[in-house]
NULUMMI-898145 format. One line per field, with one value per atom (N, C-alpha, C): residue number from 1; residue in three letters; y, x, z. Coordinates in nm, 2 decimals, decimal comma. Example, Ala and Ser with C-alpha at 12.3 -4.5 7.8 and 13.67 -1.06 7.14 Angstrom:
% NULUMMI-898145
k [1|1|1|2|2|2]
r [ALA|ALA|ALA|SER|SER|SER]
Y [-0,57|-0,45|-0,33|-0,22|-0,11|0,00]
X [1,32|1,23|1,32|1,28|1,37|1,29]
Z [0,78|0,78|0,78|0,71|0,71|0,79]
This chain:
% NULUMMI-898145
k [1|1|1|2|2|2|3|3|3|4|4|4|5|5|5|6|6|6|7|7|7|8|8|8|9|9|9|10|10|10|11|11|11|12|12|12|13|13|13|14|14|14|15|15|15|16|16|16|17|17|17|18|18|18|19|19|19|20|20|20|21|21|21|22|22|22|23|23|23|24|24|24|25|25|25|26|26|26|27|27|27|28|28|28|29|29|29|30|30|30|31|31|31|32|32|32|33|33|33|34|34|34|35|35|35|36|36|36|37|37|37|38|38|38|39|39|39|40|40|40|41|41|41|42|42|42|43|43|43|44|44|44|45|45|45|46|46|46|47|47|47|48|48|48|49|49|49|50|50|50|51|51|51|52|52|52|53|53|53|54|54|54|55|55|55|56|56|56|57|57|57|58|58|58|59|59|59|60|60|60|61|61|61|62|62|62|63|63|63|64|64|64|65|65|65|66|66|66|67|67|67|68|68|68|69|69|69|70|70|70|71|71|71|72|72|72|73|73|73|74|74|74|75|75|75|76|76|76|77|77|77|78|78|78|79|79|79|80|80|80|81|81|81|82|82|82|83|83|83|84|84|84|85|85|85|86|86|86|87|87|87|88|88|88|89|89|89|90|90|90|91|91|91|92|92|92|93|93|93|94|94|94|95|95|95|96|96|96|97|97|97|98|98|98|99|99|99|100|100|100|101|101|101|102|102|102|103|103|103|104|104|104|105|105|105|106|106|106|107|107|107|108|108|108|109|109|109|110|110|110|111|111|111|112|112|112|113|113|113|114|114|114|115|115|115|116|116|116|117|117|117|118|118|118|119|119|119|120|120|120|121|121|121|122|122|122|123|123|123|124|124|124|125|125|125|126|126|126|127|127|127|128|128|128|129|129|129|130|130|130|131|131|131|132|132|132|133|133|133|134|134|134|135|135|135|136|136|136|137|137|137|138|138|138|139|139|139|140|140|140|141|141|141|142|142|142|143|143|143|144|144|144|145|145|145|146|146|146|147|147|147|148|148|148|149|149|149|150|150|150|151|151|151|152|152|152|153|153|153|154|154|154|155|155|155|156|156|156|157|157|157|158|158|158|159|159|159|160|160|160|161|161|161|162|162|162|163|163|163|164|164|164|165|165|165|166|166|166|167|167|167|168|168|168|169|169|169|170|170|170|171|171|171|172|172|172|173|173|173|174|174|174|175|175|175|176|176|176|177|177|177|178|178|178|179|179|179|180|180|180|181|181|181|182|182|182|183|183|183|184|184|184|185|185|185|186|186|186|187|187|187|188|188|188|189|189|189|190|190|190|191|191|191|192|192|192|193|193|193|194|194|194|195|195|195|196|196|196|197|197|197|198|198|198|199|199|199|200|200|200|201|201|201|202|202|202|203|203|203|204|204|204|205|205|205|206|206|206|207|207|207|208|208|208|209|209|209|210|210|210|211|211|211|212|212|212|213|213|213|214|214|214|215|215|215|216|216|216|217|217|217|218|218|218]
r [MET|MET|MET|ASN|ASN|ASN|ASP|ASP|ASP|GLN|GLN|GLN|GLY|GLY|GLY|PRO|PRO|PRO|ARG|ARG|ARG|SER|SER|SER|ASP|ASP|ASP|PHE|PHE|PHE|ALA|ALA|ALA|ASN|ASN|ASN|SER|SER|SER|PRO|PRO|PRO|LEU|LEU|LEU|GLY|GLY|GLY|VAL|VAL|VAL|HIS|HIS|HIS|LEU|LEU|LEU|THR|THR|THR|LEU|LEU|LEU|SER|SER|SER|LEU|LEU|LEU|GLU|GLU|GLU|ALA|ALA|ALA|ALA|ALA|ALA|TRP|TRP|TRP|VAL|VAL|VAL|LEU|LEU|LEU|VAL|VAL|VAL|PRO|PRO|PRO|SER|SER|SER|SER|SER|SER|GLN|GLN|GLN|ALA|ALA|ALA|GLY|GLY|GLY|ILE|ILE|ILE|VAL|VAL|VAL|GLY|GLY|GLY|PRO|PRO|PRO|GLU|GLU|GLU|ILE|ILE|ILE|ASP|ASP|ASP|TRP|TRP|TRP|GLU|GLU|GLU|ASN|ASN|ASN|GLU|GLU|GLU|VAL|VAL|VAL|ALA|ALA|ALA|ARG|ARG|ARG|LYS|LYS|LYS|THR|THR|THR|PHE|PHE|PHE|PRO|PRO|PRO|ALA|ALA|ALA|PRO|PRO|PRO|PRO|PRO|PRO|ASP|ASP|ASP|ALA|ALA|ALA|ALA|ALA|ALA|PRO|PRO|PRO|ARG|ARG|ARG|PRO|PRO|PRO|GLY|GLY|GLY|HIS|HIS|HIS|ASP|ASP|ASP|PRO|PRO|PRO|ALA|ALA|ALA|PRO|PRO|PRO|SER|SER|SER|HIS|HIS|HIS|TRP|TRP|TRP|LEU|LEU|LEU|GLU|GLU|GLU|LEU|LEU|LEU|TRP|TRP|TRP|HIS|HIS|HIS|VAL|VAL|VAL|ASP|ASP|ASP|ASP|ASP|ASP|GLN|GLN|GLN|ALA|ALA|ALA|ASP|ASP|ASP|VAL|VAL|VAL|LEU|LEU|LEU|ARG|ARG|ARG|ALA|ALA|ALA|TRP|TRP|TRP|GLN|GLN|GLN|ARG|ARG|ARG|VAL|VAL|VAL|ALA|ALA|ALA|ASP|ASP|ASP|THR|THR|THR|GLY|GLY|GLY|GLN|GLN|GLN|HIS|HIS|HIS|GLU|GLU|GLU|ASP|ASP|ASP|THR|THR|THR|GLY|GLY|GLY|GLN|GLN|GLN|SER|SER|SER|ILE|ILE|ILE|ASP|ASP|ASP|ALA|ALA|ALA|SER|SER|SER|ALA|ALA|ALA|ARG|ARG|ARG|VAL|VAL|VAL|ARG|ARG|ARG|ILE|ILE|ILE|ARG|ARG|ARG|ALA|ALA|ALA|ALA|ALA|ALA|GLU|GLU|GLU|PRO|PRO|PRO|ARG|ARG|ARG|THR|THR|THR|ASP|ASP|ASP|VAL|VAL|VAL|HIS|HIS|HIS|SER|SER|SER|ARG|ARG|ARG|SER|SER|SER|ASP|ASP|ASP|TRP|TRP|TRP|GLU|GLU|GLU|LEU|LEU|LEU|THR|THR|THR|PHE|PHE|PHE|THR|THR|THR|THR|THR|THR|ILE|ILE|ILE|ALA|ALA|ALA|SER|SER|SER|GLY|GLY|GLY|GLN|GLN|GLN|VAL|VAL|VAL|VAL|VAL|VAL|ALA|ALA|ALA|VAL|VAL|VAL|ALA|ALA|ALA|ARG|ARG|ARG|ASP|ASP|ASP|VAL|VAL|VAL|THR|THR|THR|ARG|ARG|ARG|ASP|ASP|ASP|VAL|VAL|VAL|ALA|ALA|ALA|THR|THR|THR|GLN|GLN|GLN|ALA|ALA|ALA|LYS|LYS|LYS|LEU|LEU|LEU|ASP|ASP|ASP|GLU|GLU|GLU|ALA|ALA|ALA|THR|THR|THR|ALA|ALA|ALA|VAL|VAL|VAL|TYR|TYR|TYR|GLN|GLN|GLN|SER|SER|SER|LEU|LEU|LEU|VAL|VAL|VAL|ILE|ILE|ILE|SER|SER|SER|LEU|LEU|LEU|PRO|PRO|PRO|ILE|ILE|ILE|ASN|ASN|ASN|VAL|VAL|VAL|PHE|PHE|PHE|ARG|ARG|ARG|LYS|LYS|LYS|ASP|ASP|ASP|ARG|ARG|ARG|ASP|ASP|ASP|GLY|GLY|GLY|ARG|ARG|ARG|PHE|PHE|PHE|VAL|VAL|VAL|PHE|PHE|PHE|ALA|ALA|ALA|ASN|ASN|ASN|PRO|PRO|PRO|GLN|GLN|GLN|PHE|PHE|PHE|CYS|CYS|CYS|ALA|ALA|ALA|THR|THR|THR|VAL|VAL|VAL|GLY|GLY|GLY|ARG|ARG|ARG|THR|THR|THR|LEU|LEU|LEU|ASP|ASP|ASP|GLU|GLU|GLU|LEU|LEU|LEU|LEU|LEU|LEU|ASN|ASN|ASN|ARG|ARG|ARG|THR|THR|THR|ASP|ASP|ASP|PHE|PHE|PHE|ASP|ASP|ASP|LEU|LEU|LEU|PHE|PHE|PHE|PRO|PRO|PRO|TRP|TRP|TRP|ALA|ALA|ALA|LEU|LEU|LEU|ALA|ALA|ALA|ASP|ASP|ASP|LYS|LYS|LYS|TYR|TYR|TYR]
Y [2,32|2,22|2,25|2,25|2,28|2,15|2,16|2,04|2,04|2,11|2,12|2,03|1,98|1,91|1,77|1,73|1,59|1,55|1,65|1,62|1,57|1,64|1,60|1,47|1,44|1,31|1,20|1,22|1,11|1,09|1,20|1,19|1,11|1,11|1,04|0,91|0,87|0,74|0,63|0,50|0,40|0,40|0,42|0,43|0,55|0,67|0,79|0,78|0,71|0,69|0,60|0,50|0,41|0,48|0,56|0,63|0,74|0,80|0,90|0,85|0,72|0,66|0,58|0,58|0,50|0,56|0,48|0,53|0,56|0,54|0,57|0,69|0,76|0,88|0,85|0,92|0,89|1,01|1,01|1,12|1,07|1,16|1,14|1,24|1,18|1,27|1,27|1,39|1,41|1,48|1,47|1,54|1,69|1,75|1,89|1,98|2,08|2,17|2,29|2,30|2,41|2,39|2,49|2,48|2,45|2,36|2,33|2,23|2,19|2,10|1,96|1,87|1,73|1,66|1,62|1,55|1,56|1,50|1,49|1,61|1,65|1,74|1,69|1,74|1,69|1,73|1,63|1,66|1,64|1,55|1,52|1,45|1,47|1,40|1,38|1,27|1,25|1,33|1,32|1,39|1,35|1,22|1,17|1,23|1,24|1,30|1,45|1,52|1,66|1,68|1,60|1,61|1,56|1,45|1,39|1,46|1,51|1,57|1,71|1,81|1,94|2,01|2,10|2,17|2,26|2,27|2,36|2,50|2,58|2,72|2,81|2,79|2,88|2,83|2,72|2,66|2,74|2,81|2,89|2,81|2,80|2,72|2,79|2,71|2,77|2,81|2,90|2,94|2,82|2,81|2,70|2,56|2,56|2,43|2,45|2,35|2,34|2,19|2,15|2,23|2,27|2,33|2,36|2,23|2,22|2,10|2,06|2,15|2,12|2,08|2,07|2,05|1,90|1,81|1,67|1,61|1,62|1,56|1,61|1,73|1,79|1,73|1,65|1,58|1,47|1,43|1,32|1,36|1,28|1,32|1,35|1,45|1,49|1,38|1,29|1,17|1,07|1,07|0,97|1,02|1,15|1,21|1,15|1,12|1,07|0,93|0,85|0,72|0,73|0,83|0,85|0,90|0,99|1,04|0,93|0,84|0,73|0,64|0,60|0,51|0,57|0,70|0,76|0,77|0,81|0,82|0,69|0,58|0,45|0,41|0,44|0,40|0,50|0,63|0,72|0,70|0,66|0,64|0,51|0,41|0,28|0,27|0,38|0,38|0,40|0,43|0,44|0,37|0,29|0,21|0,31|0,30|0,40|0,40|0,28|0,27|0,30|0,24|0,25|0,37|0,41|0,52|0,46|0,33|0,27|0,26|0,28|0,27|0,13|0,10|-0,03|-0,03|-0,15|-0,15|-0,14|-0,06|-0,04|0,00|-0,05|-0,02|-0,03|0,04|0,04|0,06|0,02|0,03|0,08|0,17|0,22|0,26|0,23|0,26|0,38|0,48|0,61|0,67|0,79|0,86|0,99|1,04|1,17|1,28|1,39|1,51|1,55|1,56|1,60|1,49|1,46|1,35|1,38|1,28|1,29|1,27|1,38|1,37|1,32|1,33|1,27|1,12|1,06|0,91|0,86|0,90|0,86|0,97|0,95|1,05|1,06|0,95|0,95|0,88|0,90|0,85|0,78|0,65|0,57|0,53|0,54|0,52|0,42|0,35|0,27|0,33|0,37|0,43|0,33|0,32|0,24|0,33|0,31|0,39|0,29|0,34|0,26|0,35|0,32|0,40|0,38|0,48|0,47|0,53|0,61|0,66|0,72|0,75|0,81|0,94|0,94|1,06|1,07|0,98|0,99|0,86|0,89|0,79|0,81|0,70|0,70|0,66|0,74|0,71|0,69|0,58|0,55|0,53|0,60|0,60|0,52|0,41|0,33|0,36|0,39|0,42|0,28|0,27|0,15|0,17|0,29|0,33|0,22|0,17|0,06|-0,07|-0,10|-0,22|-0,21|-0,09|-0,06|-0,07|-0,02|-0,02|-0,16|-0,24|-0,38|-0,46|-0,44|-0,51|-0,48|-0,35|-0,31|-0,39|-0,40|-0,47|-0,62|-0,67|-0,81|-0,84|-0,75|-0,76|-0,75|-0,66|-0,65|-0,78|-0,83|-0,95|-1,07|-1,08|-1,18|-1,17|-1,05|-1,03|-1,07|-1,04|-1,08|-1,23|-1,30|-1,44|-1,51|-1,46|-1,51|-1,50|-1,38|-1,37|-1,46|-1,48|-1,57|-1,72|-1,77|-1,91|-1,94|-1,84|-1,86|-1,87|-1,80|-1,80|-1,91|-1,97|-2,08|-2,20|-2,25|-2,37|-2,50|-2,50|-2,62|-2,63|-2,75|-2,77|-2,71|-2,62|-2,57|-2,57|-2,63|-2,63|-2,62|-2,59|-2,58|-2,64|-2,72|-2,78|-2,74|-2,74|-2,71|-2,84|-2,83|-2,94|-3,07|-3,04|-3,16|-3,21|-3,17|-3,22|-3,16|-3,05|-2,98|-2,88|-2,88|-2,78|-2,64|-2,55|-2,41|-2,32|-2,38|-2,31|-2,41|-2,37|-2,45|-2,35|-2,36|-2,27|-2,34|-2,26|-2,31|-2,43|-2,44|-2,56|-2,69|-2,68|-2,80|-2,83|-2,73|-2,75|-2,83|-2,78|-2,84|-2,99|-3,01|-3,15|-3,25|-3,20|-3,30|-3,29|-3,20|-3,19|-3,13|-3,04|-2,99|-2,83|-2,77|-2,62|-2,59|-2,47|-2,43|-2,44|-2,41|-2,42|-2,56|-2,66|-2,80|-2,85|-2,79|-2,83|-2,78|-2,65|-2,58|-2,65|-2,66|-2,72|-2,87|-2,94|-3,08|-3,15|-3,28|-3,36|-3,45|-3,52|-3,61|-3,72|-3,76|-3,86|-3,82|-3,69|-3,64|-3,63|-3,63|-3,60|-3,72|-3,81|-3,92|-4,06|-4,16|-4,30|-4,32|-4,40|-4,42|-4,46|-4,56|-4,61|-4,50|-4,42|-4,31|-4,20|-4,17|-4,07|-4,11|-4,24|-4,30|-4,29|-4,31|-4,31|-4,17|-4,06|-3,93|-3,85]
X [-1,87|-1,89|-2,01|-1,99|-2,10|-2,19|-2,31|-2,40|-2,49|-2,46|-2,55|-2,49|-2,58|-2,54|-2,48|-2,39|-2,34|-2,27|-2,21|-2,14|-2,24|-2,36|-2,46|-2,52|-2,53|-2,58|-2,49|-2,36|-2,27|-2,28|-2,28|-2,28|-2,40|-2,51|-2,64|-2,65|-2,55|-2,55|-2,51|-2,53|-2,49|-2,34|-2,26|-2,11|-2,07|-2,14|-2,11|-2,14|-2,25|-2,28|-2,18|-2,14|-2,04|-1,90|-1,86|-1,73|-1,74|-1,86|-1,88|-1,86|-1,90|-1,89|-1,76|-1,68|-1,56|-1,45|-1,37|-1,26|-1,14|-1,14|-1,03|-1,06|-0,95|-0,97|-1,01|-1,11|-1,16|-1,19|-1,16|-1,19|-1,26|-1,34|-1,37|-1,29|-1,22|-1,13|-1,18|-1,16|-1,19|-1,08|-1,06|-0,95|-0,96|-0,84|-0,83|-0,90|-0,98|-1,04|-0,96|-0,84|-0,75|-0,67|-0,66|-0,59|-0,44|-0,39|-0,25|-0,21|-0,30|-0,27|-0,32|-0,23|-0,27|-0,27|-0,38|-0,38|-0,52|-0,54|-0,67|-0,70|-0,83|-0,87|-0,98|-1,01|-1,11|-1,25|-1,33|-1,47|-1,56|-1,51|-1,57|-1,47|-1,49|-1,40|-1,48|-1,44|-1,51|-1,44|-1,50|-1,45|-1,31|-1,29|-1,15|-1,05|-1,08|-0,98|-0,96|-1,06|-1,05|-0,96|-0,98|-0,91|-0,76|-0,75|-0,61|-0,52|-0,58|-0,51|-0,57|-0,55|-0,60|-0,54|-0,61|-0,56|-0,44|-0,34|-0,23|-0,28|-0,22|-0,27|-0,28|-0,19|-0,20|-0,29|-0,36|-0,45|-0,58|-0,61|-0,73|-0,84|-0,96|-1,07|-1,13|-1,18|-1,26|-1,40|-1,46|-1,60|-1,69|-1,76|-1,85|-1,79|-1,66|-1,59|-1,51|-1,52|-1,45|-1,42|-1,30|-1,17|-1,12|-1,00|-0,94|-0,92|-0,97|-0,98|-0,84|-0,75|-0,63|-0,51|-0,53|-0,41|-0,39|-0,47|-0,47|-0,34|-0,28|-0,15|-0,04|-0,05|0,05|0,04|-0,06|-0,07|0,03|0,09|0,18|0,33|0,42|0,56|0,60|0,69|0,73|0,79|0,86|0,93|0,82|0,70|0,60|0,49|0,49|0,38|0,37|0,49|0,48|0,41|0,44|0,38|0,23|0,19|0,05|-0,02|0,04|-0,02|-0,04|0,06|0,05|-0,06|-0,07|-0,17|-0,31|-0,33|-0,46|-0,49|-0,39|-0,41|-0,45|-0,38|-0,41|-0,55|-0,60|-0,74|-0,84|-0,81|-0,89|-0,90|-0,79|-0,79|-0,86|-0,86|-0,92|-1,07|-1,11|-1,25|-1,36|-1,32|-1,43|-1,38|-1,47|-1,43|-1,42|-1,31|-1,29|-1,39|-1,45|-1,55|-1,69|-1,73|-1,87|-1,90|-1,79|-1,81|-1,86|-1,88|-1,94|-1,83|-1,87|-1,78|-1,74|-1,61|-1,57|-1,49|-1,48|-1,41|-1,26|-1,19|-1,05|-1,00|-0,89|-0,84|-0,69|-0,63|-0,48|-0,45|-0,33|-0,29|-0,14|-0,11|0,02|0,05|0,17|0,21|0,31|0,27|0,34|0,35|0,42|0,43|0,36|0,31|0,25|0,35|0,31|0,40|0,45|0,37|0,41|0,39|0,50|0,49|0,38|0,31|0,22|0,29|0,34|0,42|0,35|0,21|0,13|0,14|0,18|0,18|0,32|0,38|0,52|0,60|0,73|0,81|0,79|0,73|0,69|0,56|0,50|0,36|0,35|0,32|0,31|0,17|0,13|-0,01|-0,02|-0,12|-0,16|-0,28|-0,26|-0,37|-0,43|-0,57|-0,64|-0,73|-0,72|-0,80|-0,90|-1,02|-1,13|-1,22|-1,25|-1,34|-1,49|-1,56|-1,71|-1,79|-1,74|-1,81|-1,71|-1,75|-1,66|-1,60|-1,47|-1,40|-1,39|-1,46|-1,46|-1,39|-1,30|-1,22|-1,23|-1,26|-1,25|-1,11|-1,05|-0,92|-0,94|-0,89|-0,90|-0,76|-0,73|-0,60|-0,60|-0,52|-0,51|-0,38|-0,38|-0,25|-0,18|-0,06|0,01|0,15|0,15|0,28|0,33|0,24|0,27|0,32|0,24|0,28|0,42|0,45|0,58|0,69|0,67|0,76|0,78|0,67|0,68|0,76|0,73|0,81|0,95|0,99|1,13|1,20|1,13|1,19|1,21|1,11|1,12|1,23|1,24|1,35|1,49|1,50|1,63|1,66|1,56|1,58|1,61|1,55|1,58|1,72|1,76|1,90|2,00|1,98|2,07|2,07|1,95|1,94|2,02|2,00|2,06|2,22|2,26|2,41|2,47|2,39|2,44|2,45|2,34|2,34|2,43|2,45|2,54|2,69|2,72|2,86|2,89|2,79|2,81|2,88|2,98|3,06|2,99|2,85|2,77|2,67|2,61|2,51|2,38|2,32|2,19|2,11|1,99|1,90|1,76|1,67|1,52|1,44|1,34|1,24|1,10|1,02|0,88|0,80|0,67|0,60|0,60|0,63|0,64|0,78|0,87|1,00|1,10|1,05|1,14|1,23|1,35|1,45|1,41|1,41|1,38|1,50|1,59|1,71|1,82|1,94|2,06|2,18|2,26|2,38|2,49|2,60|2,71|2,78|2,78|2,84|2,77|2,63|2,55|2,57|2,57|2,59|2,72|2,82|2,95|2,95|2,88|2,88|2,81|2,70|2,63|2,67|2,77|2,82|2,72|2,63|2,53|2,53|2,49|2,48|2,34|2,32|2,19|2,08|2,11|2,01|1,97|2,06|2,03|1,95|1,95|1,88|1,74|1,72|1,59|1,48|1,37|1,24|1,25|1,36|1,37|1,37|1,33|1,33|1,45|1,47|1,59|1,58|1,45|1,44|1,48|1,48|1,52|1,68|1,74|1,88|1,97|1,92|2,00|1,94|2,01|1,96|1,84|1,74|1,62|1,64|1,73|1,75|1,80|1,89|1,95|1,84|1,77|1,66|1,55|1,52|1,41|1,46|1,58|1,64|1,63|1,64|1,64|1,51]
Z [0,39|0,28|0,20|0,07|-0,01|-0,03|0,00|0,00|-0,12|-0,22|-0,34|-0,45|-0,53|-0,65|-0,63|-0,72|-0,72|-0,59|-0,52|-0,39|-0,29|-0,28|-0,19|-0,23|-0,36|-0,41|-0,36|-0,37|-0,33|-0,18|-0,10|0,04|0,09|0,01|0,05|-0,01|-0,09|-0,16|-0,05|-0,08|0,02|0,04|-0,07|-0,06|0,02|-0,01|0,06|0,21|0,25|0,39|0,46|0,38|0,44|0,46|0,37|0,38|0,48|0,50|0,60|0,74|0,76|0,89|0,91|0,80|0,81|0,90|0,96|1,05|0,97|0,84|0,75|0,67|0,63|0,55|0,41|0,36|0,22|0,15|0,02|-0,07|-0,20|-0,26|-0,40|-0,48|-0,58|-0,66|-0,80|-0,86|-1,00|-1,06|-1,20|-1,26|-1,24|-1,22|-1,19|-1,30|-1,25|-1,34|-1,37|-1,31|-1,33|-1,46|-1,54|-1,67|-1,64|-1,72|-1,71|-1,60|-1,51|-1,40|-1,43|-1,43|-1,45|-1,32|-1,27|-1,14|-1,08|-0,96|-0,90|-0,81|-0,80|-0,70|-0,62|-0,50|-0,41|-0,45|-0,46|-0,49|-0,36|-0,27|-0,15|-0,06|0,07|0,17|0,30|0,37|0,50|0,61|0,73|0,85|0,89|0,88|0,91|0,82|0,69|0,60|0,64|0,67|0,70|0,83|0,93|1,05|1,04|0,97|0,96|0,86|0,75|0,65|0,62|0,71|0,68|0,56|0,50|0,38|0,43|0,34|0,38|0,40|0,49|0,52|0,40|0,30|0,18|0,07|0,10|0,00|0,00|-0,11|-0,12|-0,18|-0,12|-0,17|-0,29|-0,38|-0,49|-0,44|-0,50|-0,46|-0,45|-0,34|-0,32|-0,29|-0,26|-0,23|-0,10|-0,02|0,10|0,13|0,13|0,13|-0,01|-0,01|-0,14|-0,22|-0,34|-0,41|-0,47|-0,49|-0,57|-0,49|-0,35|-0,27|-0,24|-0,29|-0,24|-0,27|-0,38|-0,41|-0,31|-0,26|-0,18|-0,03|-0,01|0,12|0,14|0,03|0,04|0,02|0,07|0,06|-0,08|-0,10|-0,23|-0,31|-0,24|-0,31|-0,36|-0,30|-0,33|-0,42|-0,45|-0,53|-0,67|-0,73|-0,87|-0,87|-0,76|-0,75|-0,73|-0,64|-0,62|-0,74|-0,82|-0,94|-1,04|-1,06|-1,15|-1,12|-0,99|-0,94|-0,97|-0,93|-0,96|-1,11|-1,18|-1,33|-1,40|-1,35|-1,41|-1,38|-1,26|-1,23|-1,30|-1,30|-1,37|-1,52|-1,58|-1,72|-1,76|-1,68|-1,71|-1,66|-1,59|-1,53|-1,63|-1,76|-1,86|-1,99|-2,04|-2,16|-2,28|-2,35|-2,46|-2,57|-2,60|-2,71|-2,67|-2,55|-2,51|-2,42|-2,35|-2,25|-2,12|-2,11|-1,99|-1,88|-1,75|-1,64|-1,62|-1,60|-1,57|-1,44|-1,37|-1,25|-1,27|-1,18|-1,19|-1,05|-1,01|-0,87|-0,87|-0,78|-0,76|-0,61|-0,57|-0,43|-0,43|-0,35|-0,34|-0,19|-0,14|-0,01|-0,01|0,07|0,06|0,20|0,20|0,33|0,32|0,43|0,44|0,43|0,38|0,37|0,50|0,60|0,73|0,83|0,91|1,01|1,11|1,15|1,26|1,39|1,45|1,57|1,69|1,68|1,80|1,80|1,69|1,69|1,66|1,55|1,52|1,46|1,44|1,38|1,23|1,17|1,03|1,02|0,91|0,89|0,76|0,76|0,64|0,62|0,49|0,45|0,33|0,33|0,21|0,14|0,02|-0,05|-0,15|-0,15|-0,24|-0,33|-0,46|-0,55|-0,62|-0,63|-0,70|-0,77|-0,90|-0,97|-0,92|-0,92|-0,89|-1,00|-1,09|-1,21|-1,30|-1,42|-1,51|-1,46|-1,44|-1,39|-1,24|-1,17|-1,03|-0,97|-0,88|-0,81|-0,66|-0,59|-0,45|-0,40|-0,31|-0,26|-0,11|-0,05|0,09|0,14|0,25|0,31|0,44|0,45|0,57|0,64|0,76|0,84|0,86|0,80|0,82|0,89|0,96|1,02|1,12|1,20|1,29|1,22|1,11|1,03|0,98|0,92|0,87|0,97|1,09|1,20|1,25|1,26|1,30|1,20|1,07|0,96|0,96|0,99|1,00|1,11|1,23|1,34|1,31|1,24|1,20|1,10|1,01|0,91|0,98|1,07|1,15|1,23|1,29|1,37|1,28|1,17|1,07|1,02|0,99|0,94|1,05|1,17|1,28|1,29|1,29|1,29|1,18|1,06|0,94|0,95|0,99|1,00|1,11|1,21|1,32|1,27|1,22|1,18|1,06|0,98|0,86|0,91|1,01|1,06|1,16|1,21|1,31|1,25|1,32|1,27|1,30|1,30|1,32|1,21|1,19|1,09|1,13|1,05|1,08|0,95|0,97|0,85|0,91|0,81|0,85|0,74|0,78|0,69|0,71|0,61|0,62|0,67|0,68|0,74|0,65|0,52|0,43|0,42|0,50|0,50|0,39|0,33|0,23|0,30|0,25|0,30|0,26|0,36|0,33|0,37|0,44|0,47|0,51|0,48|0,53|0,53|0,64|0,64|0,57|0,54|0,46|0,52|0,65|0,71|0,68|0,68|0,65|0,50|0,41|0,27|0,24|0,31|0,29|0,34|0,45|0,51|0,42|0,36|0,27|0,12|0,09|-0,04|-0,14|-0,10|-0,19|-0,18|-0,28|-0,27|-0,21|-0,17|-0,11|-0,22|-0,34|-0,45|-0,47|-0,45|-0,47|-0,36|-0,24|-0,12|-0,11|-0,15|-0,13|-0,20|-0,13|-0,18|-0,21|-0,16|-0,18|-0,05|-0,05|0,07|0,08|0,19|0,20|0,09|0,06|-0,04|-0,18|-0,20|-0,33|-0,34|-0,23|-0,22|-0,18|-0,11|-0,05|-0,08|-0,07|-0,08|0,01|-0,04|0,03|0,18|0,20|0,33|0,43|0,38|0,46|0,49|0,38|0,40|0,49|0,49|0,57|0,72|0,74|0,88|0,94|0,86|0,92|0,89]
């Protein structure tokens, strides 16, 4: 790692110290210095980023730079690289006021997959990238591993789908209300029983739908 110049300055800054100690992968990205390449390159990264996302074997570092600065976009799944590039570019482009040249706050978040699955943890690796401007032309990218969150959500969605298919097909009245007594779900059997469509029931109470005496009873 080259510790001279701006990179050393960032590492010793409060934000640099914070990201150095962070348990999440973090990079400082700057626009590519290579002719004809539109995208970010690495200006600084923490130890977590180096260990979790090693540079590709064929990535040759520039003189005085470690790791290779131009491989960063290749860390992410090829199908997600366009989303990553758009998110970085949106933050990088809005990080400097066009008229005054002063740095302004800008941030973006995108959920993507890593290029190579982390077989030590899961068969696939899902990440949430957050981009934030820190100076003109400089963007901090922080990657949070959300693989377990994605897997948990997938299981929840599957369980919900099974539940929905079950209650929809049951030949009995099934409905659900929130704490304020508003309908949030009703199966077709219940809708037919009360002579209302689901859209007519949702977010309404018994008092909105039925005579007061009957609504007060139930």
